[in-house]
N, C-alpha and C positions, 0 to 999 in steps of 0.2 A: 122331603123334609121330615117325612115318617123317622127315616133312619137316624137321622138328628137328634129327634124327639128322645129317641130310644137311647140313643146313647149318652145324651143329658140325664137322662133317667137315672141310667146307670153309672155315671158320676156322682150324682145325687145320694144315688144308694150306697155308692162305696165311703163317702165321707160321713154318712148316718152309720153305717156297719162299723167303721173304724174308731169313730166317736164314743160307740157301747163298749166296742174290745177294749179301748182305752182307759176305761173306767175301773175295769178288774185289772190288778195286781199281777195275773199271770199274763192276760191280753197284752198289758204295757211292756212287759220283758218280751215276747214274743215280737210285737211291734220294734222293740229298741234292737233284738236280735237280725230282725228283717234289715231295720234302716241300715245296721254296721255292714251288715251282707252287701248291700246294694253301694252302699258308700265302697267298699273296697273293690266291689268289682267295678266300678264308676273310674275309678284311682287307678287300678290295671289298664283299665283299655286307654286311657289320658296319657298314661307313661308309653303305652303303645303307641300312640298316636304320634307323641313325643320322635320315642326313636324313630319311626318310619319319616316323619319328616326331617329329621337330622341325616337320616341317610339318602334322603333324596337331595337335601342340598349340596352335599359330598365334599369336597375340598373345597369346593367356591365359595361354602358357608363359613369356613374354617381357616382362609386363606388369610395370610398374614398382608401387612401393605407392602412388605418387600417383595412379596412374591406375588403378585399382581400384577399382570399385564401393563403396559404403559398404556394410557389413556389420557386422553386429554381431559382439562379439568370441566365440570359443567359451569357455564357462563351466569354469574350471579343477575 
């Protein structure tokens, strides 16, 4: 419980600090730069995840209907 309290205090302190930094034009620019870097990083991670997911799918994920093995159609 004590650790959770310190976590909450830290999160609230971070919000208060970000609020004060955002009031200053230089701080606003710094936060905007940080946000742009985080966005670029998350976009790269998402692209890598999609590429890895596509490589796992392999030929089955990109097969045409003509290339698919004969399987019975599912019952409705």
